[in-house]
C-alpha positions as CSV (number, residue, x, y, z in Angstrom):
1,M,15.2,94.6,-7.9
2,A,12.2,92.3,-8.0
3,S,12.5,88.8,-6.6
4,S,12.5,86.0,-9.1
5,E,9.1,84.2,-9.4
6,I,8.7,80.9,-7.6
7,T,6.8,78.3,-9.7
8,L,5.1,75.2,-8.1
9,E,4.3,71.9,-9.7
10,A,3.0,68.6,-8.4
11,V,4.7,65.6,-10.0
12,P,3.3,62.0,-10.1
13,S,6.6,60.3,-9.5
14,I,9.8,60.9,-7.6
15,G,11.4,59.8,-10.9
16,D,10.4,63.2,-12.3
17,V,13.0,64.9,-10.0
18,S,16.7,64.0,-10.3
19,P,18.3,62.4,-7.3
20,E,20.8,65.2,-7.2
21,D,18.1,67.9,-7.0
22,W,16.0,65.9,-4.6
23,D,18.8,65.2,-2.2
24,A,20.1,68.8,-2.4
25,C,16.8,69.8,-0.8
26,A,16.2,66.8,1.5
27,N,19.7,66.6,3.0
28,P,21.6,69.7,2.0
29,G,24.5,68.8,4.3
30,G,24.9,65.4,2.5
31,R,25.3,62.0,4.1
32,C,27.2,62.0,7.3
33,N,26.6,59.0,9.4
34,G,27.6,58.5,13.0
35,V,29.3,61.8,13.9
36,G,26.7,62.9,16.3
37,A,26.6,66.4,14.8
38,G,22.9,67.0,15.2
39,T,21.2,69.9,13.5
40,S,22.9,73.1,12.5
41,P,21.5,76.4,13.9
42,A,19.3,78.6,11.8
43,L,21.3,80.9,9.6
44,P,21.2,84.7,10.3
45,G,18.1,86.3,8.9
46,H,15.9,83.2,9.1
47,S,13.2,84.5,11.3
48,L,11.2,81.3,11.1
49,G,13.9,79.5,13.2
50,L,14.2,76.8,10.6
51,S,17.5,74.9,10.9
52,R,19.4,72.8,8.5
53,P,18.4,69.2,9.4
54,A,20.8,66.4,10.3
55,Y,21.1,63.8,7.7
56,N,17.8,61.9,7.5
57,P,17.8,58.7,5.4
58,F,14.0,58.6,5.1
59,V,13.6,61.7,3.0
60,S,16.4,60.7,0.7
61,H,15.7,60.1,-3.0
62,A,17.0,56.5,-2.5
63,F,14.5,55.6,0.2
64,L,11.4,57.2,-1.3
65,S,12.3,55.9,-4.8
66,A,12.6,52.4,-3.4
67,A,9.1,52.8,-1.9
68,E,7.7,53.7,-5.3
69,K,9.7,51.5,-7.6
70,S,9.0,48.4,-5.4
71,G,5.2,48.9,-5.6
72,S,5.0,49.6,-1.9
73,A,3.8,53.3,-2.2
74,T,1.9,53.6,-5.5
75,I,-1.6,54.4,-6.8
76,R,-2.4,50.7,-6.5
77,T,-1.7,50.7,-2.8
78,G,-3.5,54.0,-2.2
79,W,-0.3,56.1,-2.1
80,A,-0.5,58.2,-5.3
81,P,2.6,60.4,-5.4
82,R,1.9,64.2,-5.7
83,H,5.3,65.6,-4.8
84,L,5.3,69.4,-4.7
85,V,8.3,70.9,-6.4
86,A,9.2,74.6,-6.1
87,K,11.5,76.1,-8.8
88,L,13.3,79.4,-8.9
89,E,14.6,80.5,-12.3
90,G,14.0,77.0,-13.6
91,R,16.0,75.3,-10.8
92,V,14.6,73.0,-8.1
93,A,14.7,75.0,-4.9
94,G,12.3,73.1,-2.6
95,I,10.3,69.9,-2.4
96,V,7.5,68.4,-0.3
97,P,7.1,64.6,-0.4
98,C,3.4,64.3,-0.8
99,Y,0.8,61.6,-1.6
100,L,-2.9,61.6,-2.6
101,K,-4.4,58.9,-0.4
102,S,-7.5,56.9,-0.6
103,H,-7.3,55.5,3.0
104,S,-5.5,56.2,6.3
105,Q,-3.3,53.1,6.5
106,G,0.5,53.2,7.1
107,E,0.6,56.6,8.6
108,Y,0.8,56.1,12.5
109,V,-1.1,59.4,13.1
110,F,-4.7,58.2,13.3
111,D,-7.5,60.2,11.7
112,R,-10.0,57.3,10.9
113,G,-12.4,58.8,13.5
114,W,-12.4,62.1,11.6
115,A,-13.1,60.3,8.4
116,D,-15.9,58.2,9.8
117,A,-17.6,61.3,11.4
118,Y,-17.3,63.4,8.2
119,E,-18.7,60.6,6.0
120,R,-21.6,59.9,8.4
121,A,-22.4,63.6,8.1
122,G,-22.5,63.3,4.3
123,G,-19.0,64.5,3.5
124,R,-16.2,62.8,1.4
125,Y,-13.0,62.5,3.4
126,Y,-11.0,60.7,0.7
127,P,-8.9,61.5,-1.2
128,K,-6.7,63.4,1.2
129,L,-3.1,64.7,0.8
130,Q,-0.5,63.1,3.1
131,V,2.9,64.8,3.6
132,S,5.0,62.0,5.1
133,V,7.4,59.2,4.5
134,P,5.2,56.1,3.8
135,F,5.0,53.5,6.6
136,T,7.6,55.4,8.6
137,P,6.7,57.1,12.0
138,A,10.0,59.0,12.3
139,T,10.3,62.8,12.7
140,G,12.1,64.5,9.9
141,P,12.0,67.5,7.6
142,R,8.9,67.8,5.4
143,L,9.4,71.2,3.7
144,L,12.7,70.5,2.0
145,V,14.8,73.4,0.8
146,R,18.2,73.4,-0.8
147,D,21.1,75.6,0.3
148,G,21.8,78.9,-1.5
149,V,18.2,80.1,-1.8
150,D,16.0,82.3,0.5
151,R,15.0,79.5,2.8
152,E,12.2,81.4,4.4
153,R,10.6,82.4,1.1
154,I,10.8,78.9,-0.4
155,T,9.4,77.3,2.8
156,E,6.4,79.6,2.9
157,A,5.8,79.0,-0.8
158,L,5.8,75.2,-0.3
159,A,3.4,75.5,2.7
160,S,1.0,77.7,0.8
161,G,1.3,75.5,-2.2
162,L,0.0,72.5,-0.2
163,I,-3.2,74.4,0.5
164,A,-3.6,75.2,-3.2
165,L,-2.8,71.6,-4.1
166,C,-5.6,70.5,-1.8
167,G,-8.1,72.5,-3.8
168,V,-6.8,71.5,-7.2
169,S,-6.8,67.8,-6.1
170,K,-10.4,68.1,-4.6
171,A,-8.9,66.6,-1.4
172,S,-10.6,67.1,1.9
173,S,-7.5,67.9,3.8
174,V,-3.7,68.0,4.0
175,H,-1.8,66.1,6.8
176,V,1.8,66.9,7.5
177,T,2.9,64.2,9.9
178,F,6.0,63.6,12.0
179,A,7.2,67.1,11.1
180,Q,9.9,69.1,12.8
181,E,8.6,71.5,15.5
182,S,9.7,74.6,13.5
183,E,7.6,73.4,10.5
184,W,4.7,72.7,12.8
185,K,4.7,76.2,14.1
186,L,5.0,77.7,10.6
187,L,2.1,75.7,9.3
188,A,0.0,76.8,12.2
189,E,0.5,80.4,11.1
190,L,-1.0,79.4,7.7
191,G,-4.1,77.8,9.2
192,F,-3.1,74.2,9.8
193,L,-4.4,72.7,13.0
194,Q,-1.7,71.5,15.5
195,R,-1.6,67.9,16.8
196,T,0.9,66.3,19.1
197,D,1.6,62.7,20.1
198,Q,4.3,60.8,21.9
199,Q,7.1,58.4,21.1
200,F,9.8,56.9,23.3
201,H,13.5,57.7,22.5
202,W,16.8,56.9,24.0
203,H,19.4,59.7,24.5
204,N,23.1,59.2,24.6
205,E,24.7,61.2,27.4
206,G,28.2,60.5,26.1
207,F,28.4,56.9,27.3
208,A,31.5,55.0,26.5
209,C,29.8,51.6,26.7
210,F,26.4,50.0,27.6
211,D,27.5,49.4,31.2
212,E,28.0,53.2,31.6
213,F,24.4,53.6,30.6
214,L,23.3,50.9,33.0
215,A,25.0,52.7,35.8
216,T,22.6,55.6,35.4
217,L,19.6,53.4,36.2
218,N,18.2,52.5,39.5
219,S,19.0,49.1,41.0
220,R,15.7,47.4,40.1
221,H,15.8,48.3,36.4
222,R,19.5,47.7,36.1
223,K,19.1,44.1,37.4
224,S,16.1,43.6,35.2
225,I,17.9,44.6,32.0
226,K,20.9,42.4,32.8
227,R,18.6,39.5,33.3
228,E,16.6,40.1,30.1
229,R,19.8,40.4,28.1
230,R,21.1,37.1,29.6
231,D,17.9,35.2,29.1
232,A,17.4,36.5,25.5
233,L,20.5,34.6,24.5
234,A,20.1,31.5,26.7
235,A,19.0,29.2,23.9
236,G,22.3,29.5,22.1
237,I,21.4,32.6,20.2
238,T,24.1,34.9,18.8
239,I,23.6,38.5,17.6
240,H,25.1,39.9,14.5
241,W,25.2,43.5,13.1
242,L,25.0,43.7,9.3
243,T,25.5,46.9,7.3
244,G,26.9,47.9,4.0
245,K,28.2,45.0,1.9
246,D,27.6,42.6,4.7
247,I,23.9,42.7,3.9
248,T,23.5,39.9,1.3
249,E,20.3,38.9,-0.6
250,D,20.2,35.8,1.7
251,A,20.1,38.1,4.7
252,W,17.3,40.1,3.0
253,D,15.4,36.9,2.3
254,A,15.6,35.9,6.0
255,F,14.6,39.4,7.2
256,F,11.7,39.6,4.8
257,A,10.4,36.3,6.2
258,F,10.5,37.8,9.7
259,Y,8.8,40.9,8.5
260,M,6.0,39.0,6.7
261,E,5.4,36.6,9.7
262,T,5.2,39.4,12.3
263,G,3.6,42.0,10.0
264,S,0.8,39.6,9.0
265,R,-0.1,39.0,12.6
266,K,0.0,42.7,13.5
267,W,-1.5,44.4,10.5
268,G,-3.0,41.7,8.4
269,R,-1.1,42.8,5.3
270,P,2.5,44.1,5.5
271,Y,3.1,47.2,3.5
272,L,6.6,46.7,2.1
273,T,7.4,44.4,-0.8
274,R,10.4,42.1,-1.0
275,E,11.8,44.3,-3.8
276,F,11.9,47.3,-1.5
277,F,14.6,45.7,0.6
278,S,16.7,44.8,-2.4
279,L,16.5,48.3,-3.7
280,I,17.6,49.9,-0.5
281,G,20.3,47.3,-0.3
282,E,21.6,48.5,-3.7
283,T,21.3,52.2,-3.1
284,M,21.7,52.9,0.6
285,S,23.1,49.9,2.4
286,E,25.5,52.1,4.3
287,D,22.5,53.7,5.9
288,V,21.0,50.4,7.0
289,L,21.8,48.3,10.1
290,L,20.3,44.8,10.3
291,V,20.4,43.4,13.8
292,M,20.1,39.6,13.2
293,A,19.7,36.7,15.7
294,R,21.1,33.3,14.8
295,R,20.5,29.9,16.3
296,N,21.5,26.5,15.1
297,N,23.1,28.0,12.0
298,R,20.0,29.8,10.8
299,W,18.6,33.3,11.1
300,V,15.6,33.3,13.5
301,A,14.9,37.0,14.2
302,G,15.9,40.4,13.1
303,A,15.3,44.2,13.2
304,I,16.0,46.8,10.5
305,N,17.4,50.2,11.5
306,F,18.3,53.2,9.5
307,I,21.4,55.3,10.4
308,G,21.2,59.1,10.4
309,S,24.0,61.6,11.2
310,D,22.9,61.7,14.9
311,T,20.1,59.2,15.2
312,L,19.5,55.5,14.8
313,F,16.0,54.9,13.6
314,G,14.5,51.5,14.6
315,R,11.9,50.4,12.1
316,N,10.6,46.8,11.6
317,W,11.1,43.7,13.6
318,G,10.2,40.1,13.0
319,A,10.9,36.5,14.1
320,V,10.3,32.9,13.1
321,E,11.2,31.6,16.5
322,H,10.0,33.2,19.7
323,H,12.3,33.4,22.7
324,P,11.8,35.3,26.0
325,F,13.1,38.9,25.8
326,L,14.7,38.4,22.3
327,H,12.5,41.3,21.0
328,F,13.9,43.7,23.7
329,E,17.5,42.5,23.0
330,V,17.3,42.9,19.2
331,C,15.3,46.0,19.0
332,Y,16.3,48.1,22.1
333,Y,19.5,47.0,23.7
334,Q,21.4,46.3,20.5
335,A,20.3,49.7,19.2
336,I,21.7,51.4,22.3
337,D,24.9,49.4,21.9
338,F,25.3,50.4,18.3
339,A,24.5,54.1,19.0
340,I,27.1,54.2,21.7
341,K,29.7,52.7,19.5
342,R,28.9,55.0,16.5
343,G,28.6,58.1,18.7
344,L,25.0,58.7,17.8
345,K,23.0,61.0,20.1
346,H,19.6,59.3,19.9
347,V,17.7,56.1,19.2
348,E,14.2,56.4,17.9
349,A,12.5,53.0,18.4
350,G,9.3,53.6,16.4
351,A,5.7,54.3,17.4
352,Q,4.0,53.6,20.7
353,G,5.2,51.3,23.4
354,E,5.2,52.5,27.0
355,H,7.1,49.3,27.9
356,K,10.2,51.1,26.4
357,I,10.3,53.4,29.4
358,A,11.7,50.6,31.7
359,R,14.4,50.1,29.1
360,G,15.7,53.7,29.1
361,Y,13.5,55.2,26.4
362,L,11.8,58.3,27.6
363,P,8.7,60.1,26.1
364,R,9.3,62.7,23.4
365,T,6.6,64.9,21.7
366,T,6.0,64.3,18.0
367,Y,4.2,66.9,15.8
368,S,1.7,66.9,12.9
369,A,-0.2,69.7,11.2
370,H,-3.6,69.4,9.5
371,F,-5.3,71.6,7.0
372,I,-9.1,70.9,6.9
373,A,-10.9,72.4,4.0
374,D,-14.5,72.1,5.3
375,P,-15.1,74.8,8.0
376,G,-17.5,72.6,10.0
377,L,-15.2,69.7,10.2
378,R,-12.3,72.0,10.9
379,R,-14.1,73.5,14.0
380,A,-14.9,70.0,15.3
381,I,-11.3,68.8,14.9
382,D,-9.8,72.0,16.3
383,D,-11.8,71.5,19.5
384,Y,-10.8,67.9,19.8
385,L,-7.1,68.7,19.2
386,K,-7.0,71.3,21.9
387,R,-8.1,68.7,24.5
388,E,-5.9,66.0,22.9
389,R,-2.8,68.3,23.2
390,A,-3.4,68.9,26.8
391,Y,-3.8,65.2,27.5
392,V,-0.6,64.4,25.6
393,A,1.4,67.0,27.5
394,E,0.1,65.7,30.9
395,A,0.7,62.1,30.0
396,G,4.3,62.9,28.9
397,R,5.0,64.5,32.3
398,E,3.6,61.6,34.2
399,L,5.4,59.0,32.0
400,A,8.7,60.8,32.4
401,E,8.4,60.5,36.1
402,L,8.3,56.7,35.7
403,G,11.7,56.6,34.1
404,P,14.2,54.0,35.3
405,F,17.0,56.5,36.1
406,R,18.5,57.0,39.5
407,K,16.8,59.9,41.3
408,G,19.1,60.2,44.3
409,A,22.8,60.8,44.4
410,D,23.1,58.4,47.3
411,E,21.9,55.4,45.4
412,A,24.9,53.2,44.5
413,P,25.1,52.0,40.9
């Protein structure tokens, strides 16, 4: 009996897909925060090795819809939605969150050098297709497939569909960033170039409390962290965890002020609007952790985190008062504390930052895949990426050796 035909369509808004269909593809296991379940193994017969992902809040309909509805990721800001939808017998079977972009901002996988070189040679790099979660350097599924269908077949159709969409859109390229390693390997088989980079993540070894984690560090780093945590609160600062109904509009107002103050200094123009935070507060507050610092009866600093089934994802930080080590306390140590209490396996603290190593966050490889339409540009980028991958791998080995953990069994905790 012949297989049913898969149809592909690019839609200009996430609103063109129902939340139920989108989330059935994005998070087929549903929401399941704080159980440390991780990813399920690949089902029998799935030769691609693709596994069902742990719950990831960033690919949810609520998060991506908030980015669009709030005006954060729209045509006006250079993020024109072109979500690729695969249907089987009229039913949504798979989705790729995709955007037609007129610039390379808000991606955290940097290709501006490629764009400059191509345009100097007379080419036109923009528009390009970007498969990612806007403004979010967090690894997660990108080729989203619902349960109950031939996962391998739908995944391959979505990947091939991206190449076709590149041609139809007259785009120079397709960039699938912060993908899962299994997706990265599949895309390479279809002609996508492979790129790697590094982030710094914390791993929970089954710790019962923060002090148990500290006991795994060498003496110098253990003492340094204790001092930093003490000094961060020395000015009478108290730390508060807000999630769910505890996150009021007043709290969002305070956090947005932090975000704007710090974001304006770092990027010149912060990406997310105030409405974005209200929308996620309405639709997914149970997936949000605000770590807020208070002094003299007012909020002075804070960090926003998103809660997955096995990972706490640190995102944005900001402050209107600056105190020594408060950034480390709010962003890194409180995240570890929360992950331990929730039984989460990992903390991903965002892009870059070798200073995280001394605080227990070790290097971890991130993956992106790039389809380049022009053969000449493709050859040049391919050569560059071979050298870059070797450098990233070697740098990761060297940085891992700098970790703060005890290396000898005879060193007392």
